TORLUM-628358 format. One line per 10 residues: number of its first residue (from 1); for each residue y, z, x of C-alpha. Coordinates in Angstrom, 2 decimals. Layout:
N
NUM	Y,Z,X ~ ...
//
This chain:
350
1	-12.55,1.46,26.02 ~ -8.90,0.41,25.82 ~ -6.01,2.78,26.37 ~ -3.64,3.23,23.44 ~ -0.22,4.83,23.29 ~ 0.97,6.80,20.31 ~ 2.53,9.97,18.95 ~ 0.34,12.96,18.18 ~ 0.42,16.42,16.67 ~ -1.27,18.83,19.06
11	-0.73,22.00,17.06 ~ 0.35,22.90,13.54 ~ 3.54,24.51,14.78 ~ 4.67,22.02,17.42 ~ 6.56,18.72,17.12 ~ 4.73,15.44,17.61 ~ 4.83,14.14,21.19 ~ 3.83,10.98,23.11 ~ 0.05,10.73,23.50 ~ -2.28,8.42,25.39
21	-5.87,8.03,24.20 ~ -8.82,5.63,24.17 ~ -9.68,3.23,21.36 ~ -13.32,2.26,21.03 ~ -14.51,-1.14,22.14 ~ -14.66,-3.64,19.25 ~ -18.02,-4.54,17.76 ~ -19.00,-7.93,16.38 ~ -17.64,-7.05,12.92 ~ -14.37,-5.53,14.15
31	-10.77,-6.69,14.08 ~ -8.32,-5.63,16.79 ~ -4.78,-5.19,15.45 ~ -1.52,-4.89,17.33 ~ 0.36,-2.38,15.19 ~ 3.95,-3.40,14.56 ~ 4.99,-0.83,11.95 ~ 3.65,2.39,10.47 ~ 5.03,4.14,7.42 ~ 5.50,7.90,7.22
41	3.71,9.40,4.22 ~ 4.28,13.00,3.08 ~ 0.56,13.57,3.57 ~ 1.11,12.90,7.30 ~ 3.32,15.99,7.36 ~ 0.83,18.08,5.38 ~ -1.95,17.22,7.83 ~ 0.09,17.39,11.04 ~ 1.11,20.93,10.03 ~ -2.35,21.90,8.75
51	-1.02,22.64,5.28 ~ -4.29,21.44,3.76 ~ -6.31,23.58,6.20 ~ -8.42,20.66,7.42 ~ -6.57,19.47,10.52 ~ -8.15,18.40,13.81 ~ -6.07,18.16,16.95 ~ -4.87,16.15,18.71 ~ -3.99,14.09,15.62 ~ -2.33,10.68,15.54
61	-1.13,10.30,11.91 ~ -0.37,7.13,10.02 ~ -2.19,5.24,7.24 ~ 0.49,2.74,6.23 ~ -0.22,0.26,9.01 ~ 1.07,-3.30,9.32 ~ 0.38,-5.53,12.29 ~ -0.98,-8.75,13.73 ~ -4.57,-9.62,14.64 ~ -5.04,-9.98,18.40
71	-8.84,-10.36,18.58 ~ -11.84,-10.64,16.26 ~ -15.54,-9.99,16.75 ~ -18.13,-12.76,16.71 ~ -19.22,-11.96,13.14 ~ -15.72,-11.78,11.62 ~ -15.05,-14.51,9.05 ~ -12.02,-13.35,7.04 ~ -9.45,-13.04,9.83 ~ -8.21,-14.90,12.88
81	-5.83,-14.16,15.72 ~ -2.23,-14.19,14.50 ~ -2.94,-13.10,10.91 ~ -0.65,-10.53,9.28 ~ -2.81,-7.59,8.25 ~ -2.69,-4.01,7.09 ~ -4.80,-0.86,7.24 ~ -4.61,1.84,4.60 ~ -6.06,5.29,4.08 ~ -9.68,4.68,5.11
91	-11.44,2.52,7.66 ~ -15.15,2.82,6.83 ~ -17.59,4.03,4.20 ~ -21.29,4.03,3.49 ~ -21.73,0.42,2.38 ~ -25.48,0.95,1.92 ~ -25.30,4.05,-0.26 ~ -26.84,3.71,-3.69 ~ -23.81,5.45,-5.20 ~ -21.27,3.07,-3.64
101	-19.03,1.30,-6.13 ~ -16.36,-0.91,-4.51 ~ -14.11,-0.43,-7.53 ~ -13.92,3.36,-7.11 ~ -14.76,3.68,-3.44 ~ -11.78,5.96,-2.79 ~ -13.36,8.69,-4.93 ~ -16.69,8.81,-3.06 ~ -15.12,11.06,-0.47 ~ -18.33,12.20,1.24
111	-18.94,8.64,2.45 ~ -15.41,7.69,3.54 ~ -14.03,7.62,7.07 ~ -10.31,8.26,6.84 ~ -7.88,6.42,9.10 ~ -6.88,9.59,10.92 ~ -7.76,13.30,11.07 ~ -11.38,12.39,10.51 ~ -14.42,11.13,12.40 ~ -16.11,7.77,12.79
121	-19.49,7.18,11.16 ~ -21.13,8.95,14.12 ~ -19.35,12.14,12.94 ~ -18.30,12.78,16.55 ~ -15.63,10.24,17.54 ~ -12.22,11.17,16.07 ~ -10.15,8.62,14.19 ~ -6.55,8.09,15.23 ~ -3.98,6.49,12.94 ~ -1.03,4.18,12.91
131	1.54,6.01,15.02 ~ 0.10,3.99,17.90 ~ 0.23,0.55,19.47 ~ -3.12,-0.84,18.33 ~ -6.21,-0.08,16.27 ~ -9.80,-1.36,15.95 ~ -11.08,-1.60,12.38 ~ -14.17,-3.04,10.69 ~ -13.42,-6.33,8.96 ~ -14.21,-5.01,5.48
141	-11.42,-2.42,5.72 ~ -8.67,-4.72,6.95 ~ -6.22,-6.05,4.34 ~ -4.44,-9.37,4.36 ~ -0.65,-9.10,4.03 ~ 0.96,-12.15,2.40 ~ 3.01,-14.13,4.90 ~ 6.15,-14.00,2.73 ~ 6.34,-10.20,2.96 ~ 8.15,-8.70,5.99
151	5.73,-6.47,7.87 ~ 8.08,-3.51,8.19 ~ 8.79,-3.22,4.46 ~ 5.18,-4.11,3.58 ~ 3.69,-1.23,5.59 ~ 4.27,1.43,2.86 ~ 2.38,-0.72,0.37 ~ -0.84,0.36,2.10 ~ -0.51,3.86,0.62 ~ 2.61,4.29,-1.52
161	2.16,0.88,-3.11 ~ -1.48,1.16,-4.10 ~ -1.10,4.81,-5.12 ~ 1.17,3.62,-7.94 ~ -0.45,0.26,-8.61 ~ -3.83,1.87,-9.27 ~ -2.80,4.11,-12.20 ~ -0.39,1.53,-13.58 ~ -3.15,-1.05,-13.89 ~ -5.94,1.39,-14.82
171	-3.87,2.70,-17.75 ~ -2.82,-0.86,-18.59 ~ 0.92,-0.71,-18.07 ~ 2.36,-4.02,-19.21 ~ 4.35,-5.73,-21.94 ~ 4.90,-3.47,-24.94 ~ 4.13,-0.28,-23.00 ~ 6.70,2.43,-22.31 ~ 6.13,4.05,-18.94 ~ 7.94,6.98,-17.33
181	7.96,7.51,-13.58 ~ 8.66,11.13,-12.61 ~ 10.44,11.26,-9.28 ~ 12.46,8.60,-7.48 ~ 11.20,8.93,-3.92 ~ 8.85,7.01,-1.67 ~ 6.15,6.84,-4.35 ~ 8.39,6.77,-7.39 ~ 10.51,3.80,-6.35 ~ 7.30,1.78,-5.86
191	6.24,2.76,-9.37 ~ 9.52,1.40,-10.73 ~ 9.15,-1.91,-8.91 ~ 5.48,-2.43,-9.72 ~ 5.71,-1.23,-13.32 ~ 8.62,-3.54,-14.04 ~ 6.81,-6.48,-12.45 ~ 3.80,-5.75,-14.67 ~ 6.10,-6.10,-17.67 ~ 6.32,-2.48,-18.81
201	9.53,-0.81,-19.98 ~ 10.24,1.67,-17.20 ~ 12.10,4.96,-17.49 ~ 12.81,7.14,-14.46 ~ 12.76,10.90,-14.92 ~ 14.50,12.38,-11.89 ~ 15.95,15.82,-11.29 ~ 19.50,14.42,-11.18 ~ 21.24,11.11,-11.77 ~ 22.10,10.65,-8.08
211	19.75,7.67,-7.71 ~ 20.36,6.14,-11.12 ~ 22.07,3.04,-9.76 ~ 19.14,2.39,-7.43 ~ 16.58,2.97,-10.18 ~ 18.18,0.49,-12.53 ~ 18.57,-2.07,-9.74 ~ 14.89,-1.77,-8.83 ~ 13.73,-2.47,-12.37 ~ 14.07,0.63,-14.56
221	15.54,0.18,-18.03 ~ 16.42,3.85,-18.52 ~ 17.16,6.79,-16.23 ~ 17.30,10.45,-17.27 ~ 17.97,13.71,-15.45 ~ 15.30,16.37,-15.91 ~ 17.77,19.15,-15.07 ~ 19.36,18.41,-18.46 ~ 17.36,20.16,-21.24 ~ 18.49,17.50,-23.70
231	16.32,14.96,-21.89 ~ 13.16,16.62,-23.18 ~ 14.52,16.67,-26.74 ~ 15.76,13.07,-26.68 ~ 12.56,11.59,-25.25 ~ 9.98,13.64,-27.15 ~ 7.03,11.43,-28.18 ~ 8.41,8.36,-26.36 ~ 5.89,7.24,-23.74 ~ 2.49,5.61,-23.55
241	2.12,6.62,-19.92 ~ 3.82,9.09,-17.58 ~ 3.10,9.02,-13.83 ~ 4.28,12.03,-11.86 ~ 4.91,11.39,-8.16 ~ 6.51,14.73,-7.32 ~ 5.02,17.28,-4.97 ~ 6.84,20.29,-6.36 ~ 5.69,22.53,-9.18 ~ 6.98,21.79,-12.67
251	6.31,22.61,-16.31 ~ 3.71,20.00,-17.22 ~ 3.89,20.98,-20.88 ~ 7.44,19.67,-21.10 ~ 6.28,16.27,-19.87 ~ 3.13,16.15,-21.97 ~ 5.31,16.52,-25.04 ~ 7.11,13.31,-24.07 ~ 3.92,11.34,-24.70 ~ 3.09,9.43,-27.84
261	-0.15,10.04,-29.68 ~ -2.99,9.00,-27.32 ~ -0.56,8.90,-24.41 ~ -1.61,9.78,-20.87 ~ 0.07,11.67,-18.06 ~ -1.24,10.93,-14.57 ~ -0.58,13.00,-11.46 ~ -0.36,11.27,-8.09 ~ 1.88,13.88,-6.43 ~ 0.25,17.06,-5.17
271	2.21,20.22,-6.01 ~ 1.39,23.20,-3.84 ~ 0.85,25.62,-6.74 ~ -1.25,25.17,-9.92 ~ 0.63,24.73,-13.18 ~ -0.43,26.31,-16.51 ~ -1.32,23.90,-19.32 ~ -0.98,24.90,-22.97 ~ -3.86,23.45,-24.98 ~ -1.46,22.61,-27.81
281	0.42,20.22,-25.51 ~ -2.75,18.13,-25.35 ~ -4.44,18.53,-28.70 ~ -1.32,18.03,-30.83 ~ -1.11,14.38,-29.84 ~ -4.63,13.66,-28.57 ~ -2.98,13.35,-25.18 ~ -4.66,13.17,-21.78 ~ -3.80,14.66,-18.40 ~ -5.38,12.88,-15.45
291	-5.07,12.28,-11.72 ~ -5.26,9.22,-9.50 ~ -5.74,8.77,-5.76 ~ -4.86,5.76,-3.58 ~ -7.03,2.72,-4.36 ~ -10.19,0.95,-3.27 ~ -10.09,-1.76,-0.61 ~ -10.61,-4.33,-3.37 ~ -7.75,-2.89,-5.42 ~ -5.45,-2.62,-2.40
301	-5.90,-6.31,-1.64 ~ -5.23,-7.10,-5.30 ~ -2.02,-5.07,-5.06 ~ -0.90,-6.86,-1.88 ~ -1.51,-10.25,-3.49 ~ 0.48,-9.13,-6.55 ~ 3.32,-7.98,-4.31 ~ 3.25,-11.29,-2.48 ~ 3.50,-13.18,-5.76 ~ 6.43,-11.06,-6.95
311	8.14,-10.47,-3.57 ~ 7.72,-6.70,-3.83 ~ 8.10,-4.48,-0.77 ~ 9.26,-0.92,-0.17 ~ 12.86,0.11,0.39 ~ 12.74,1.41,3.94 ~ 14.65,3.06,6.77 ~ 13.36,1.76,10.10 ~ 13.21,4.40,12.85 ~ 12.16,4.66,16.48
321	9.15,6.69,17.59 ~ 11.52,9.25,19.11 ~ 12.88,9.96,15.62 ~ 9.53,10.90,14.04 ~ 10.11,14.65,14.09 ~ 13.61,14.30,12.64 ~ 12.19,12.01,9.96 ~ 9.63,14.67,8.99 ~ 12.42,17.17,8.38 ~ 14.40,14.63,6.38
331	11.37,13.85,4.21 ~ 11.13,17.54,3.35 ~ 14.79,17.46,2.31 ~ 14.30,14.25,0.27 ~ 16.82,12.66,2.61 ~ 15.39,9.15,2.72 ~ 15.81,6.05,0.59 ~ 12.96,5.51,0.25 ~ 10.35,5.35,3.00 ~ 10.58,5.88,6.74
341	8.82,3.21,8.80 ~ 8.28,3.54,12.54 ~ 9.03,0.52,14.71 ~ 6.02,0.75,17.00 ~ 7.72,-1.45,19.62 ~ 9.84,1.60,20.44 ~ 6.79,3.39,21.85 ~ 7.41,1.36,25.00 ~ 10.53,3.43,25.62 ~ 8.62,6.70,25.57
//
């Protein structure tokens, strides 16, 4: 066992604090990674504060992990010491299960081992995430980060990036397609960048126009405020695809009516309260309402390669480990442009 240093939630009501714990010894198929940066995802806050009622403590959050390989097991063939790598939302699954499909692995939730707030395959050993100095991960769940991408700004690609890339590619966003991204936050700004790089015409639908300049700079062609009722009149029947990244409740019927015939609206944000759907909003235009969650390991690597080709990374604010609790509060106030990333080197000062 090797000692690791990190930051942990020990209770739903307490701030995260420095935490020392043991990482398991690497097996022959494992990769040991020195974590350099870890993004802060809103789901980290939900789980640290037990808002999803499934939290295990102590909990070391973090599933947007970027680092450098420091050791590999004897059976590892894909990675070598010094490689730039990432770890996303899960670190193991049942590779021998008859139901396993590597293209939709993220949806076979009974077989997945999540990066934190979960248990290893033995169902006893807890998993600890990226708010820590190193991690041991099976080779098949380690992602290669293109060398031209800076590790700090690449870290959020491991969740925020693939969470938008997956629906954009599944619903075939590309040339000739009009796509709306609802929300201009950590997820939404990645949707703008990726959708534009795929060749789609991107419109941002944000509550206000306060981030319009950013949205247009990142690749959007149009930007509308949803607090203006005229927006929903002007854009009625305009879009092939709408992706909602927001975590607050909203009138989905208003947005469904912005779709063309056969258009699709996809939810990747997780509002706390259910929203009523009027059947007419769907049947009138043969429209679809769907959801999408992260991406498979295969799809995540595809996304990283795409980002490397197009020089796409997240817009970030780099923080020290001591600022994690303040960052959580700022995320809740939407006071970040656009993703907090922890500089793990600052753990040494704790």
